[in-house]
BATIPA-720850 format. One record per residue: residue number from 0; residue in three letters; x, y, z of N, C-alpha, C in turn. Coordinates in pm, 1 decimal, always signed. Layout:
N
> num,residu,neast,nnorth,nup,caeast,canorth,caup,ceast,cnorth,cup
> NUM,ALA,X,Y,Z,X,Y,Z,X,Y,Z
...
END
This chain:
221
> num,residu,neast,nnorth,nup,caeast,canorth,caup,ceast,cnorth,cup
> 0,UNK,-27009.0,+10183.4,+6663.0,-27139.1,+10114.4,+6665.3,-27117.1,+9970.2,+6710.9
> 1,UNK,-27197.4,+9923.7,+6804.0,-27183.2,+9789.0,+6858.1,-27236.2,+9690.2,+6756.1
> 2,UNK,-27154.1,+9589.5,+6723.4,-27193.7,+9490.4,+6623.7,-27298.4,+9396.5,+6682.2
> 3,UNK,-27367.5,+9326.3,+6591.9,-27469.9,+9231.1,+6633.2,-27410.0,+9120.8,+6718.0
> 4,UNK,-27284.8,+9075.9,+6682.7,-27219.0,+8969.9,+6761.2,-27199.0,+9011.9,+6905.4
> 5,UNK,-27156.2,+9137.8,+6925.9,-27131.7,+9187.9,+7061.9,-27262.6,+9195.0,+7140.1
> 6,UNK,-27368.7,+9240.7,+7071.8,-27499.3,+9252.2,+7137.9,-27546.0,+9115.2,+7184.5
> 7,UNK,-27532.3,+9015.2,+7094.5,-27576.1,+8879.8,+7129.3,-27496.3,+8827.5,+7247.2
> 8,UNK,-27363.7,+8845.6,+7243.2,-27279.8,+8793.8,+7350.2,-27304.4,+8868.1,+7482.0
> 9,UNK,-27332.8,+8997.5,+7473.5,-27362.7,+9073.6,+7595.4,-27492.7,+9024.5,+7658.4
> 10,UNK,-27587.2,+8985.4,+7572.0,-27711.8,+8930.1,+7625.3,-27682.4,+8801.1,+7699.5
> 11,UNK,-27593.6,+8717.8,+7639.2,-27555.3,+8592.4,+7704.7,-27488.2,+8620.1,+7838.4
> 12,UNK,-27394.8,+8718.3,+7837.8,-27325.5,+8754.4,+7961.1,-27425.1,+8803.3,+8065.4
> 13,UNK,-27524.0,+8882.9,+8021.7,-27624.3,+8934.6,+8114.0,-27704.4,+8821.6,+8176.9
> 14,UNK,-27737.8,+8721.7,+8093.0,-27811.0,+8606.1,+8144.8,-27728.3,+8530.5,+8247.4
> 15,UNK,-27595.9,+8517.6,+8217.8,-27506.7,+8451.7,+8313.9,-27503.7,+8529.2,+8445.1
> 16,UNK,-27494.1,+8662.5,+8434.7,-27493.4,+8748.8,+8552.9,-27621.9,+8731.5,+8633.4
> 17,UNK,-27734.2,+8725.3,+8557.8,-27863.6,+8713.3,+8625.8,-27872.4,+8581.4,+8702.6
> 18,UNK,-27821.9,+8474.4,+8640.5,-27825.6,+8344.6,+8708.2,-27731.7,+8341.3,+8828.1
> 19,UNK,-27615.3,+8402.0,+8810.7,-27521.4,+8407.9,+8922.9,-27581.7,+8485.2,+9039.3
> 20,UNK,-27650.8,+8591.8,+9008.3,-27711.4,+8674.3,+9113.4,-27819.2,+8596.6,+9187.3
> 21,UNK,-27897.0,+8518.5,+9108.5,-28003.8,+8440.1,+9171.7,-27946.7,+8332.2,+9262.1
> 22,UNK,-27834.2,+8268.4,+9212.4,-27778.2,+8157.4,+9287.9,-27689.7,+8204.8,+9402.4
> 23,UNK,-27602.7,+8302.0,+9373.8,-27502.9,+8342.8,+9472.4,-27539.2,+8471.0,+9547.6
> 24,UNK,-27624.3,+8548.9,+9490.8,-27651.9,+8678.8,+9550.7,-27760.1,+8675.6,+9656.2
> 25,UNK,-27827.1,+8562.9,+9671.7,-27930.5,+8552.4,+9775.6,-27906.1,+8426.9,+9856.7
> 26,UNK,-27960.4,+8426.4,+9974.0,-27944.5,+8309.5,+10062.2,-28081.9,+8261.4,+10104.1
> 27,UNK,-28129.7,+8148.5,+10046.4,-28262.2,+8095.3,+10084.0,-28266.2,+8062.8,+10232.0
> 28,UNK,-28388.6,+8068.9,+10284.8,-28404.5,+8045.5,+10428.6,-28361.9,+7905.6,+10467.9
> 29,UNK,-28383.2,+7804.9,+10374.7,-28348.1,+7669.3,+10410.2,-28197.7,+7644.9,+10404.8
> 30,UNK,-28120.7,+7738.5,+10351.1,-27975.2,+7724.3,+10346.5,-27910.3,+7850.5,+10403.3
> 31,UNK,-27920.9,+7874.3,+10529.2,-27873.3,+7998.5,+10589.3,-27722.2,+8010.1,+10587.4
> 32,UNK,-27648.3,+7899.1,+10572.0,-27502.8,+7906.7,+10578.3,-27437.7,+7920.1,+10441.1
> 33,UNK,-27518.2,+7929.0,+10330.9,-27460.9,+7938.6,+10196.6,-27391.3,+8072.3,+10179.2
> 34,UNK,-27273.7,+8068.3,+10110.7,-27195.7,+8191.8,+10093.4,-27272.5,+8286.7,+10003.5
> 35,UNK,-27278.6,+8412.1,+10042.0,-27352.3,+8512.9,+9968.2,-27255.6,+8602.6,+9891.6
> 36,UNK,-27286.1,+8622.5,+9759.4,-27206.1,+8713.1,+9677.3,-27271.8,+8849.7,+9677.4
> 37,UNK,-27196.4,+8951.9,+9710.7,-27251.6,+9087.6,+9716.8,-27283.6,+9137.3,+9578.0
> 38,UNK,-27368.6,+9238.3,+9568.4,-27401.4,+9299.3,+9440.0,-27275.7,+9353.8,+9373.9
> 39,UNK,-27187.1,+9414.3,+9457.0,-27062.9,+9469.8,+9402.7,-26978.6,+9359.5,+9339.5
> 40,UNK,-26972.4,+9242.5,+9405.2,-26894.7,+9130.3,+9351.9,-26953.1,+9077.8,+9222.0
> 41,UNK,-27087.0,+9071.4,+9219.8,-27152.6,+9023.5,+9098.8,-27130.7,+9119.2,+8983.1
> 42,UNK,-27132.7,+9250.5,+9011.4,-27109.4,+9349.8,+8907.2,-26966.4,+9340.7,+8853.0
> 43,UNK,-26870.6,+9316.1,+8945.0,-26730.5,+9300.5,+8901.5,-26717.1,+9178.8,+8810.0
> 44,UNK,-26786.3,+9068.9,+8845.5,-26781.9,+8949.3,+8763.4,-26844.1,+8975.9,+8626.6
> 45,UNK,-26953.1,+9050.7,+8624.5,-27019.5,+9087.0,+8499.8,-26926.5,+9167.3,+8410.7
> 46,UNK,-26858.6,+9268.7,+8469.9,-26766.8,+9352.7,+8392.4,-26649.5,+9271.6,+8338.5
> 47,UNK,-26602.6,+9176.0,+8419.0,-26491.9,+9091.6,+8375.8,-26532.7,+9005.6,+8255.8
> 48,UNK,-26651.9,+8944.6,+8267.1,-26700.8,+8863.0,+8156.4,-26723.3,+8946.3,+8031.0
> 49,UNK,-26774.7,+9067.0,+8050.3,-26798.7,+9156.9,+7937.1,-26667.9,+9194.5,+7870.8
> 50,UNK,-26567.2,+9227.2,+7951.8,-26436.2,+9265.8,+7899.5,-26372.3,+9152.9,+7820.6
> 51,UNK,-26379.8,+9030.4,+7875.1,-26320.7,+8915.3,+7806.9,-26393.8,+8885.3,+7675.7
> 52,UNK,-26525.8,+8904.7,+7677.2,-26604.5,+8882.4,+7555.8,-26564.6,+8978.9,+7445.5
> 53,UNK,-26554.2,+9108.7,+7481.0,-26516.8,+9210.2,+7382.4,-26375.2,+9187.1,+7330.5
> 54,UNK,-26286.6,+9144.9,+7420.2,-26148.4,+9116.4,+7381.6,-26144.4,+9002.1,+7280.2
> 55,UNK,-26223.5,+8899.3,+7306.0,-26227.5,+8784.8,+7214.5,-26281.1,+8823.2,+7078.2
> 56,UNK,-26383.1,+8909.3,+7076.9,-26439.5,+8954.3,+6950.3,-26340.3,+9037.4,+6870.4
> 57,UNK,-26261.8,+9120.7,+6938.6,-26160.9,+9202.4,+6870.3,-26054.7,+9114.3,+6805.8
> 58,UNK,-26011.5,+9010.5,+6878.9,-25911.2,+8918.6,+6824.6,-25966.9,+8843.9,+6703.4
> 59,UNK,-26094.8,+8804.0,+6713.1,-26156.9,+8733.5,+6601.3,-26169.2,+8824.3,+6479.5
> 60,UNK,-26200.1,+8952.8,+6503.9,-26211.7,+9048.8,+6394.7,-26078.4,+9070.4,+6325.4
> 61,UNK,-25969.2,+9075.0,+6404.5,-25835.7,+9091.4,+6346.1,-25801.6,+8972.6,+6257.7
> 62,UNK,-25832.6,+8852.0,+6305.8,-25804.8,+8730.7,+6228.7,-25883.7,+8730.4,+6098.9
> 63,UNK,-26011.6,+8768.0,+6107.3,-26096.1,+8771.8,+5987.9,-26045.3,+8874.7,+5888.9
> 64,UNK,-25992.9,+8986.4,+5939.9,-25941.5,+9092.1,+5853.3,-25819.8,+9044.2,+5776.2
> 65,UNK,-25737.3,+8961.5,+5840.5,-25617.6,+8909.6,+5775.4,-25655.3,+8810.9,+5665.8
> 66,UNK,-25756.5,+8727.1,+5693.6,-25793.7,+8620.9,+5601.0,-25882.3,+8670.4,+5487.4
> 67,UNK,-25946.8,+8785.8,+5503.5,-26038.9,+8837.0,+5402.7,-25967.1,+8932.6,+5309.8
> 68,UNK,-25976.2,+8913.6,+5176.3,-25913.0,+9005.8,+5082.8,-25965.3,+9147.2,+5101.1
> 69,UNK,-25876.9,+9244.9,+5081.5,-25916.3,+9384.1,+5097.0,-26016.4,+9422.2,+4989.2
> 70,UNK,-25986.4,+9381.0,+4865.2,-26074.1,+9412.9,+4753.6,-26130.3,+9284.5,+4694.3
> 71,UNK,-26261.8,+9278.2,+4682.2,-26324.8,+9163.4,+4618.8,-26315.9,+9180.4,+4467.6
> 72,UNK,-26238.7,+9090.0,+4402.8,-26221.5,+9100.3,+4258.9,-26347.4,+9050.1,+4189.1
> 73,UNK,-26396.4,+9123.3,+4088.9,-26514.6,+9077.4,+4015.8,-26481.8,+8952.5,+3935.5
> 74,UNK,-26581.1,+8868.7,+3914.0,-26561.0,+8747.9,+3836.0,-26528.8,+8782.6,+3691.4
> 75,UNK,-26435.9,+8708.9,+3632.4,-26401.8,+8728.8,+3492.3,-26510.6,+8666.6,+3405.4
> 76,UNK,-26510.4,+8701.5,+3276.0,-26608.2,+8643.4,+3184.1,-26593.3,+8492.0,+3179.0
> 77,UNK,-26467.5,+8446.3,+3184.7,-26440.7,+8302.1,+3181.7,-26503.4,+8233.2,+3302.4
> 78,UNK,-26484.5,+8292.5,+3421.2,-26540.7,+8232.7,+3542.9,-26693.7,+8231.1,+3539.4
> 79,UNK,-26752.4,+8334.0,+3481.9,-26898.4,+8340.1,+3471.5,-26949.8,+8226.5,+3383.9
> 80,UNK,-26878.8,+8203.3,+3272.1,-26918.6,+8094.4,+3181.4,-26902.0,+7959.4,+3250.7
> 81,UNK,-26788.8,+7940.7,+3318.6,-26763.7,+7814.2,+3386.9,-26869.6,+7786.4,+3493.0
> 82,UNK,-26920.5,+7894.0,+3554.7,-27023.3,+7879.0,+3656.6,-27155.3,+7829.7,+3600.3
> 83,UNK,-27172.5,+7839.4,+3468.2,-27296.1,+7794.1,+3404.8,-27291.9,+7645.6,+3369.9
> 84,UNK,-27173.2,+7583.7,+3381.8,-27159.3,+7442.0,+3349.5,-27190.4,+7361.4,+3475.1
> 85,UNK,-27297.8,+7288.4,+3472.7,-27343.0,+7215.7,+3591.1,-27237.4,+7115.7,+3638.5
> 86,UNK,-27205.5,+7124.7,+3768.8,-27110.8,+7031.1,+3829.2,-26966.1,+7053.3,+3790.8
> 87,UNK,-26935.9,+7166.1,+3727.3,-26797.8,+7189.9,+3682.7,-26707.1,+7221.4,+3801.1
> 88,UNK,-26590.1,+7156.4,+3802.9,-26488.4,+7182.3,+3904.3,-26356.8,+7210.3,+3831.5
> 89,UNK,-26303.2,+7329.6,+3852.5,-26185.5,+7372.2,+3775.7,-26064.8,+7281.5,+3798.8
> 90,UNK,-26038.4,+7247.8,+3923.3,-25920.9,+7164.4,+3953.7,-25933.7,+7026.5,+3889.0
> 91,UNK,-26051.7,+6966.7,+3899.6,-26073.0,+6834.4,+3840.2,-26058.8,+6840.7,+3688.8
> 92,UNK,-26113.5,+6947.3,+3629.6,-26103.8,+6962.2,+3484.2,-25958.6,+6973.3,+3439.3
> 93,UNK,-25880.1,+7057.9,+3507.6,-25740.1,+7077.1,+3468.4,-25657.5,+6949.9,+3488.2
> 94,UNK,-25686.4,+6876.8,+3594.3,-25617.0,+6749.2,+3614.4,-25648.5,+6653.3,+3499.6
> 95,UNK,-25775.2,+6650.5,+3458.7,-25814.5,+6566.3,+3346.5,-25753.4,+6612.7,+3215.8
> 96,UNK,-25745.5,+6746.0,+3198.5,-25687.8,+6801.2,+3075.9,-25539.3,+6766.3,+3064.4
> 97,UNK,-25468.8,+6770.8,+3177.5,-25326.2,+6735.5,+3175.7,-25306.7,+6587.3,+3142.0
> 98,UNK,-25393.2,+6503.3,+3196.3,-25384.4,+6360.1,+3163.8,-25412.8,+6338.0,+3015.8
> 99,UNK,-25514.8,+6409.0,+2964.0,-25549.3,+6396.8,+2822.8,-25433.4,+6442.8,+2734.6
> 100,UNK,-25365.8,+6547.8,+2775.6,-25251.8,+6600.5,+2699.4,-25145.5,+6492.2,+2683.4
> 101,UNK,-25113.3,+6425.5,+2790.7,-25008.8,+6323.1,+2787.4,-25054.4,+6198.9,+2711.1
> 102,UNK,-25178.9,+6156.6,+2734.7,-25230.1,+6035.7,+2669.8,-25240.4,+6055.9,+2518.8
> 103,UNK,-25293.0,+6171.9,+2475.9,-25309.9,+6198.6,+2333.2,-25173.8,+6211.1,+2264.4
> 104,UNK,-25080.9,+6281.2,+2328.8,-24946.2,+6295.0,+2272.0,-24880.4,+6158.0,+2255.3
> 105,UNK,-24894.1,+6075.3,+2356.6,-24834.3,+5942.1,+2352.0,-24901.6,+5855.0,+2245.6
> 106,UNK,-25034.7,+5863.3,+2236.2,-25108.6,+5785.6,+2136.8,-25071.3,+5829.4,+1995.6
> 107,UNK,-25051.2,+5957.3,+1975.0,-25011.9,+6009.9,+1844.1,-24874.4,+5956.6,+1804.3
> 108,UNK,-24779.5,+5958.6,+1897.2,-24645.5,+5909.0,+1867.8,-24643.8,+5759.1,+1839.4
> 109,UNK,-24735.4,+5685.2,+1904.9,-24738.4,+5539.1,+1888.9,-24838.7,+5493.9,+1783.0
> 110,UNK,-24900.9,+5590.8,+1714.4,-25001.6,+5559.2,+1611.6,-25116.4,+5476.9,+1669.5
> 111,UNK,-25159.4,+5512.7,+1789.6,-25266.4,+5440.5,+1859.7,-25401.4,+5498.2,+1817.2
> 112,UNK,-25456.1,+5443.0,+1708.2,-25581.0,+5494.7,+1652.0,-25698.3,+5484.8,+1747.9
> 113,UNK,-25708.0,+5373.9,+1817.0,-25822.1,+5349.9,+1905.3,-25832.8,+5456.9,+2013.7
> 114,UNK,-25719.0,+5490.0,+2075.0,-25718.7,+5592.1,+2180.8,-25749.9,+5729.6,+2123.6
> 115,UNK,-25691.6,+5760.6,+2008.5,-25714.9,+5891.5,+1947.1,-25862.4,+5910.8,+1912.2
> 116,UNK,-25927.9,+5807.9,+1861.3,-26069.7,+5818.7,+1825.2,-26156.6,+5853.0,+1945.4
> 117,UNK,-26118.7,+5802.7,+2062.4,-26199.0,+5826.1,+2183.6,-26180.3,+5967.1,+2239.2
> 118,UNK,-26064.5,+6028.9,+2214.1,-26030.3,+6153.2,+2283.7,-26027.4,+6279.2,+2197.4
> 119,UNK,-26033.5,+6261.7,+2064.8,-26027.1,+6380.7,+1978.1,-26145.8,+6382.4,+1882.7
> 120,UNK,-26175.4,+6500.5,+1830.9,-26285.3,+6514.7,+1735.7,-26246.1,+6453.5,+1601.4
> 121,UNK,-26345.1,+6433.7,+1516.1,-26319.4,+6373.5,+1384.8,-26223.5,+6456.5,+1300.0
> 122,UNK,-26239.3,+6589.8,+1290.6,-26143.0,+6668.9,+1212.0,-25999.8,+6657.4,+1265.1
> 123,UNK,-25983.3,+6660.4,+1397.9,-25849.2,+6647.2,+1456.4,-25793.5,+6508.0,+1427.1
> 124,UNK,-25877.4,+6407.7,+1439.8,-25834.3,+6269.9,+1414.1,-25782.8,+6255.5,+1269.9
> 125,UNK,-25853.7,+6313.0,+1174.7,-25813.8,+6303.5,+1034.0,-25678.7,+6370.9,+1009.5
> 126,UNK,-25656.9,+6485.4,+1073.8,-25528.8,+6555.9,+1058.0,-25413.6,+6472.7,+1115.3
> 127,UNK,-25437.4,+6414.9,+1232.4,-25333.2,+6332.6,+1294.4,-25304.4,+6208.5,+1210.9
> 128,UNK,-25409.9,+6151.4,+1151.6,-25392.8,+6032.7,+1068.5,-25307.3,+6063.5,+945.2
> 129,UNK,-25324.5,+6179.9,+889.1,-25244.4,+6219.7,+772.1,-25095.9,+6224.9,+807.8
> 130,UNK,-25066.6,+6281.4,+925.8,-24927.2,+6291.0,+969.7,-24870.5,+6152.1,+998.2
> 131,UNK,-24950.2,+6069.4,+1063.9,-24905.7,+5933.5,+1097.7,-24876.8,+5853.1,+971.0
> 132,UNK,-24965.7,+5860.8,+871.9,-24946.0,+5788.0,+745.9,-24819.8,+5833.5,+674.3
> 133,UNK,-24795.9,+5963.8,+674.8,-24676.1,+6015.5,+609.6,-24550.2,+5967.9,+681.2
> 134,UNK,-24552.2,+5964.5,+810.6,-24437.5,+5915.1,+886.5,-24413.0,+5767.4,+856.3
> 135,UNK,-24521.3,+5690.7,+851.3,-24506.5,+5548.6,+822.5,-24447.9,+5526.6,+683.2
> 136,UNK,-24492.6,+5608.3,+588.4,-24440.7,+5598.6,+451.9,-24291.4,+5629.2,+447.7
> 137,UNK,-24249.8,+5729.1,+525.3,-24108.8,+5770.6,+527.8,-24024.7,+5687.7,+624.4
> 138,UNK,-24088.6,+5597.0,+698.6,-24014.9,+5516.2,+794.5,-23967.4,+5596.1,+914.9
> 139,UNK,-24045.2,+5699.7,+952.4,-24008.7,+5788.2,+1063.9,-24088.4,+5751.1,+1189.0
> 140,UNK,-24022.7,+5750.5,+1300.9,-24090.6,+5731.2,+1429.5,-24066.9,+5853.4,+1517.3
> 141,UNK,-24168.7,+5885.2,+1598.7,-24160.6,+6002.0,+1686.6,-24147.0,+5958.3,+1830.9
> 142,UNK,-24067.3,+6032.9,+1905.6,-24048.9,+6005.8,+2047.7,-24062.2,+6135.8,+2125.7
> 143,UNK,-24137.1,+6128.7,+2235.1,-24149.9,+6243.8,+2324.4,-24120.1,+6200.0,+2466.2
> 144,UNK,-24018.7,+6260.4,+2522.8,-23987.2,+6235.5,+2663.9,-24044.2,+6352.2,+2743.7
> 145,UNK,-24159.7,+6328.7,+2806.3,-24227.4,+6436.2,+2879.8,-24158.5,+6458.4,+3013.6
> 146,UNK,-24123.0,+6586.3,+3041.5,-24054.1,+6619.5,+3167.0,-24154.0,+6667.5,+3272.6
> 147,UNK,-24226.4,+6774.6,+3241.9,-24320.2,+6830.0,+3340.9,-24409.9,+6935.1,+3278.4
> 148,UNK,-24514.3,+6970.5,+3352.7,-24598.7,+7086.1,+3318.8,-24545.9,+7207.2,+3394.9
> 149,UNK,-24516.8,+7313.2,+3323.1,-24484.5,+7439.2,+3389.1,-24611.8,+7520.1,+3414.4
> 150,UNK,-24712.9,+7493.3,+3331.9,-24837.5,+7568.9,+3346.0,-24950.9,+7492.7,+3277.7
> 151,UNK,-25067.3,+7499.7,+3338.0,-25189.8,+7448.5,+3276.6,-25302.0,+7538.9,+3325.8
> 152,UNK,-25349.9,+7626.0,+3238.9,-25444.9,+7729.7,+3282.5,-25556.2,+7748.7,+3180.0
> 153,UNK,-25678.5,+7760.5,+3232.0,-25792.9,+7790.2,+3145.1,-25784.2,+7936.8,+3102.1
> 154,UNK,-25781.4,+7961.2,+2972.7,-25768.5,+8098.6,+2923.1,-25895.7,+8149.6,+2854.6
> 155,UNK,-25987.3,+8056.6,+2824.4,-26111.3,+8099.2,+2759.4,-26217.8,+7993.0,+2777.7
> 156,UNK,-26342.4,+8037.7,+2789.9,-26454.5,+7944.3,+2800.7,-26577.6,+8007.9,+2737.7
> 157,UNK,-26657.5,+7926.4,+2671.7,-26780.7,+7977.7,+2611.5,-26884.2,+7866.3,+2600.4
> 158,UNK,-27009.3,+7907.2,+2591.3,-27118.3,+7814.0,+2566.8,-27160.6,+7833.4,+2421.8
> 159,UNK,-27145.7,+7730.1,+2341.3,-27173.7,+7740.7,+2198.1,-27313.1,+7689.7,+2166.2
> 160,UNK,-27391.8,+7776.5,+2104.9,-27528.5,+7741.7,+2062.3,-27615.6,+7689.0,+2176.8
> 161,UNK,-27584.7,+7733.1,+2297.9,-27659.6,+7689.3,+2417.2,-27658.0,+7538.7,+2435.7
> 162,UNK,-27561.9,+7469.7,+2372.3,-27558.8,+7324.1,+2378.7,-27425.1,+7268.1,+2426.9
> 163,UNK,-27316.3,+7330.1,+2385.6,-27184.1,+7276.2,+2415.3,-27096.8,+7375.4,+2492.1
> 164,UNK,-27024.1,+7322.3,+2590.1,-26925.4,+7403.2,+2662.3,-26791.5,+7385.4,+2592.0
> 165,UNK,-26724.2,+7497.3,+2567.3,-26595.5,+7494.8,+2498.0,-26491.9,+7565.4,+2586.1
> 166,UNK,-26385.7,+7495.0,+2619.8,-26284.2,+7549.6,+2710.7,-26145.7,+7536.1,+2648.5
> 167,UNK,-26071.7,+7647.5,+2645.6,-25934.8,+7648.1,+2593.4,-25836.1,+7651.7,+2709.5
> 168,UNK,-25734.6,+7566.5,+2700.7,-25634.0,+7555.6,+2806.5,-25495.7,+7582.5,+2747.8
> 169,UNK,-25421.2,+7666.3,+2817.1,-25282.5,+7691.1,+2776.9,-25191.2,+7597.7,+2856.8
> 170,UNK,-25116.8,+7516.7,+2783.4,-25019.3,+7428.0,+2844.9,-24878.9,+7479.0,+2814.5
> 171,UNK,-24796.4,+7489.0,+2916.4,-24653.8,+7514.0,+2896.7,-24582.5,+7393.5,+2956.2
> 172,UNK,-24513.2,+7320.3,+2870.5,-24451.0,+7195.5,+2913.4,-24303.1,+7192.5,+2876.8
> 173,UNK,-24233.0,+7104.9,+2945.2,-24093.1,+7079.2,+2912.0,-24084.7,+6937.7,+2856.5
> 174,UNK,-24029.0,+6924.7,+2735.5,-24025.3,+6797.1,+2666.1,-23894.2,+6780.3,+2589.5
> 175,UNK,-23861.8,+6656.0,+2562.2,-23754.5,+6623.1,+2468.8,-23820.6,+6551.0,+2352.1
> 176,UNK,-23812.7,+6609.8,+2230.5,-23878.5,+6553.0,+2114.0,-23776.8,+6521.6,+2004.4
> 177,UNK,-23786.2,+6401.2,+1950.5,-23698.5,+6363.3,+1839.0,-23775.5,+6279.2,+1738.2
> 178,UNK,-23729.6,+6285.1,+1613.3,-23778.3,+6196.8,+1507.9,-23661.4,+6109.0,+1465.9
> 179,UNK,-23688.0,+5979.1,+1446.5,-23583.0,+5885.1,+1407.3,-23619.3,+5816.8,+1274.5
> 180,UNK,-23515.5,+5782.3,+1199.9,-23537.3,+5709.7,+1075.2,-23543.4,+5560.0,+1101.9
> 181,UNK,-23548.0,+5480.9,+994.7,-23560.8,+5336.3,+1009.1,-23445.4,+5274.9,+1087.5
> 182,UNK,-23327.4,+5336.4,+1074.8,-23209.2,+5284.6,+1144.0,-23199.8,+5333.0,+1288.5
> 183,UNK,-23293.1,+5417.8,+1328.0,-23290.8,+5469.6,+1464.1,-23208.8,+5594.8,+1482.1
> 184,UNK,-23161.7,+5650.9,+1371.0,-23084.5,+5775.0,+1378.3,-23177.0,+5895.5,+1395.8
> 185,UNK,-23133.4,+5990.7,+1474.7,-23211.9,+6113.4,+1496.0,-23203.6,+6199.3,+1370.7
> 186,UNK,-23319.9,+6228.2,+1311.1,-23324.4,+6312.5,+1191.6,-23382.4,+6450.9,+1221.8
> 187,UNK,-23442.8,+6463.5,+1337.5,-23495.6,+6594.5,+1379.3,-23502.7,+6599.1,+1530.5
> 188,UNK,-23463.5,+6713.0,+1588.5,-23464.0,+6726.9,+1733.6,-23330.6,+6687.6,+1794.1
> 189,UNK,-23323.2,+6698.1,+1924.5,-23200.8,+6667.0,+1997.8,-23239.4,+6594.0,+2125.8
> 190,UNK,-23193.4,+6471.3,+2138.9,-23231.9,+6392.2,+2255.4,-23170.0,+6442.7,+2384.8
> 191,UNK,-23080.4,+6539.4,+2374.9,-23018.1,+6597.4,+2494.9,-23067.4,+6739.4,+2523.5
> 192,UNK,-23167.2,+6783.7,+2447.0,-23215.7,+6921.8,+2462.1,-23360.8,+6921.3,+2510.8
> 193,UNK,-23385.2,+6988.8,+2621.4,-23520.7,+7000.7,+2675.8,-23585.1,+7127.7,+2620.7
> 194,UNK,-23696.2,+7110.0,+2552.7,-23769.2,+7222.3,+2495.8,-23879.1,+7269.7,+2590.6
> 195,UNK,-23901.0,+7400.4,+2593.8,-24017.1,+7455.6,+2663.3,-24118.6,+7491.4,+2556.2
> 196,UNK,-24231.8,+7422.8,+2558.3,-24329.9,+7434.1,+2449.8,-24462.9,+7486.7,+2503.4
> 197,UNK,-24520.6,+7581.6,+2429.5,-24652.1,+7634.6,+2464.9,-24755.5,+7584.7,+2364.8
> 198,UNK,-24859.5,+7521.9,+2414.6,-24970.3,+7473.1,+2331.6,-25101.4,+7526.1,+2387.8
> 199,UNK,-25196.0,+7551.0,+2299.5,-25331.8,+7586.0,+2341.6,-25425.5,+7480.2,+2284.9
> 200,UNK,-25483.5,+7403.4,+2374.3,-25576.3,+7297.2,+2334.6,-25717.3,+7337.6,+2376.7
> 201,UNK,-25811.1,+7312.4,+2287.6,-25951.1,+7344.8,+2315.8,-26032.7,+7216.6,+2325.7
> 202,UNK,-26106.2,+7206.9,+2436.2,-26188.4,+7088.7,+2463.6,-26336.3,+7126.0,+2457.6
> 203,UNK,-26418.3,+7029.4,+2418.8,-26562.5,+7055.3,+2406.2,-26642.0,+6939.3,+2466.2
> 204,UNK,-26756.7,+6975.5,+2522.5,-26845.1,+6874.4,+2583.1,-26987.5,+6925.4,+2581.3
> 205,UNK,-27082.0,+6837.3,+2551.5,-27222.7,+6875.0,+2551.7,-27271.4,+6902.4,+2692.8
> 206,UNK,-27349.6,+7007.2,+2709.3,-27400.7,+7042.0,+2842.1,-27491.0,+6933.1,+2898.5
> 207,UNK,-27556.8,+6860.6,+2810.5,-27646.5,+6754.6,+2854.5,-27583.4,+6616.2,+2838.9
> 208,UNK,-27452.8,+6611.8,+2813.2,-27385.5,+6482.9,+2791.9,-27394.0,+6397.3,+2917.4
> 209,UNK,-27415.8,+6268.1,+2898.7,-27428.6,+6176.1,+3010.9,-27291.2,+6135.0,+3065.4
> 210,UNK,-27188.1,+6146.9,+2982.3,-27052.6,+6112.2,+3026.4,-26975.0,+6240.0,+3055.3
> 211,UNK,-26877.0,+6233.0,+3144.6,-26800.3,+6353.3,+3180.7,-26683.6,+6381.0,+3085.5
> 212,UNK,-26672.7,+6303.4,+2976.7,-26557.6,+6314.3,+2887.5,-26559.8,+6441.8,+2803.3
> 213,UNK,-26444.2,+6507.0,+2797.4,-26425.0,+6623.2,+2711.1,-26345.5,+6578.8,+2588.4
> 214,UNK,-26381.4,+6631.6,+2470.6,-26316.8,+6593.6,+2345.1,-26228.1,+6707.6,+2295.4
> 215,UNK,-26107.5,+6673.5,+2253.4,-26015.2,+6772.9,+2197.6,-26064.0,+6812.3,+2058.2
> 216,UNK,-26089.2,+6942.9,+2037.4,-26143.1,+6988.7,+1908.0,-26049.0,+7083.4,+1835.4
> 217,UNK,-25944.5,+7130.4,+1903.1,-25853.5,+7224.6,+1837.3,-25719.4,+7227.4,+1910.1
> 218,UNK,-25611.1,+7244.5,+1833.8,-25477.9,+7261.4,+1891.9,-25404.0,+7369.5,+1814.4
> 219,UNK,-25324.3,+7446.0,+1885.8,-25238.2,+7542.7,+1817.9,-25121.3,+7577.7,+1908.9
> 220,UNK,-25014.1,+7620.4,+1846.4,-24894.0,+7657.5,+1919.2,-24903.2,+7804.1,+1959.7
END
C-alpha cells in the first residue's frame, strides 16, 4: 500500500514534470530556437525523479525503524503519578535530590540546625536533633567523606490526599564514615574503608506550593 508520504511526494514530482513539460516540451512562436524536450525525455525525467523519491523514502523509513522501539512499553504507575505533577521534570528533580542528600548529610554531621530546618520535616528534624545532642554529650564528632553516587532512582511516587506529591528515591552511594572522640581518635568506622550504602529517602511537596522546594519526610536503609 502506498503511504501518504509517497502520494504527496509523487504529486510534487508530477507538478515538477508538468512544469518541465510546459517549459521544455513546447516551443513558443516567439522563441523558435529554444531547445525542445521530447515527451519521451520528459517521461524519463519523471521516472528518474519518482525513483529517487521512493529511494529516499525507503532510506528514511529504515532510519526511523532503527530509532523507534519495537515495543512501546506502557507507562508505570510511578510515571503516571509523576505526570500529574505540574511542571515536574525527572532529571531536574533527581539532580536536586542528590544535592539535598549531600547538603543534609553534611549539615547533620556539622550540627547545622538552620540548614536542617529548611530541608527536613519537623519529625525528621527532631530525630536528628536527638542524635546530635547525644553526640555532643559524649564528645563525639561525625565525618563523612562522600565519594560518589552509584545510583539515584525514583522508586515510588504518590499523590497524598490530593494535596501533596510524595516521591521516594533510592540512593546507592560510596562513602567513608567515621566517628571520633574528643581526642580525635576513631571510635567507629574506618577512615581507609569505602562503604557502599543504600538509602531510601522520601521527599514531599504541596501541589499548589509556590516554591519548588521538596522537604525530606522519611529516611530508611
